[in-house]
C-alpha positions as CSV (number, residue, x, y, z in Angstrom):
1,M,0.0,0.0,0.0
2,R,1.4,3.4,-1.0
3,H,0.3,5.1,2.2
4,D,2.0,2.8,4.7
5,W,4.7,5.5,5.4
6,I,2.1,7.7,7.1
7,F,1.2,5.0,9.6
8,D,4.9,4.5,10.4
9,V,5.4,8.3,11.0
10,L,2.3,8.5,13.2
11,S,3.3,5.4,15.1
12,D,6.8,6.9,15.7
13,L,5.3,10.2,16.9
14,K,3.0,8.3,19.3
15,A,6.0,6.4,20.7
16,Y,7.9,9.7,21.1
17,A,4.9,11.3,22.9
18,I,4.6,8.3,25.3
19,K,8.3,8.1,26.0
20,N,8.4,11.9,26.7
21,N,5.3,12.0,28.8
22,F,3.0,13.8,26.4
23,P,-0.2,11.9,27.0
24,A,-2.4,14.5,25.3
25,L,-0.3,14.3,22.1
26,A,-0.3,10.5,22.2
27,A,-4.1,10.6,22.4
28,K,-4.3,13.0,19.4
29,V,-2.0,10.8,17.4
30,D,-4.2,7.9,18.2
31,E,-7.1,9.9,16.7
32,A,-4.9,10.8,13.7
33,L,-4.1,7.1,13.1
34,L,-7.8,6.2,13.2
35,E,-8.7,9.0,10.8
36,A,-5.8,8.1,8.5
37,R,-6.9,4.5,8.4
38,A,-10.5,5.4,7.6
39,E,-9.5,7.8,4.8
40,V,-7.0,5.4,3.2
41,D,-9.6,2.6,3.4
42,A,-12.3,4.9,1.8
43,Q,-9.9,6.0,-0.9
44,D,-8.9,2.4,-1.6
45,E,-12.6,1.4,-1.9
46,G,-13.4,4.3,-4.2
47,S,-10.4,3.8,-6.5
48,N,-11.2,0.3,-7.7
49,G,-7.6,-0.5,-8.1
50,S,-6.5,2.8,-9.7
51,S,-4.1,5.2,-8.1
52,G,-7.0,7.4,-6.9
53,R,-5.3,10.4,-8.4
54,G,-6.5,10.5,-12.0
55,G,-3.9,8.0,-13.2
56,V,-0.9,9.7,-11.6
57,P,1.3,7.1,-9.9
58,P,2.3,7.4,-6.2
59,S,5.5,9.2,-7.1
60,G,3.3,12.1,-8.2
61,R,4.9,12.2,-11.6
62,P,2.9,11.0,-14.6
63,H,4.5,8.4,-16.8
């Protein structure tokens, strides 16, 4: 999946927040993770296997 990197970034941010005693930030990152998952899933369902960006590949550059 081309969006996996965002989940890695958010997970790292959550780990940082927990380690550094930022519980409110950790909670907001949890919300962001849930929202990101919902939006990615919705986009994947709506794209029917296409890139979801008018035929532009994940690199952002057309062929």
